[in-house]
N, C-alpha and C positions, 0 to 999 in steps of 0.2 A: 162522227165514226166512233165507233168502238177502240180503233188500234189507237185513236188520237188520243182517247181521253186514257186509255192504258199508259202510253206516252207520257203525260201530262202528269200522271200519276206517281211515277218512276220520278219524274224530275223535281217534283215537291219532294217524295221521299229523299229523294239525294240531299236536296237544299236543307229538309229538315235536319238530318244528320251533319251534316255539315256544321248548322248552324251548331247544335248540339254540342260539336265537338270543340267548337270556336267558344262557345259560352262557356264549356270546362277548362280550357287554357289559359282562359282569360281568368276565372276564378281562383287558378291554380297560381297566375302570376301574381294578381292583387293578393291572397297568401302569401306570398315568400315576401313582397312589400311589406307587408304587415309585419312578420316576423322580423326581418331587416330593420324595419326601425323600432320595434318593440329591444332588439337586442343594443341598438346604438343608445335609444332612452336608459335602458336598464344601466350599461357602460358609464354615461354621464352622470346618472344617479350616485353610482356608488362613486365615481370621481368626486361629487359634491360632497358626499359623505365624508371620505378621506380628508378631502380638505378643512371640514367643519370638525372634524378628530383632532389635526393636526392644530387649528386656532385656538381649540381650548387647552391642548397642553399648553401651547406656547403662552396662552395667557395663564396659566400656572405655575409655570416656573416664571414670568415675570412677576408675576407675585408674590413668588417665594422669595425673590431676589431680595426685595428690603431687608425682607427678618432673617435673613442669612446674614447681609450687613450689620445690623443690629446684634446680633447674636456674637457679632466679634468684638464688639464692645463693652462686652458684659463680663 
């Protein structure tokens, strides 16, 4: 029957539209998660870089201390 075929076609079109919208929503959600993970990892990297810089400065200060004490005895 032609009417049954038209009805089935409309159902398929509706399912296709739903699947397309669902796919778009999932892709958007994944994009947001990736962006959030990148921001989190970037913050971690910056924190580690600051720790490294502080460690280098502390080592530099520690290396200068004996020289300062030695200069007092000159």
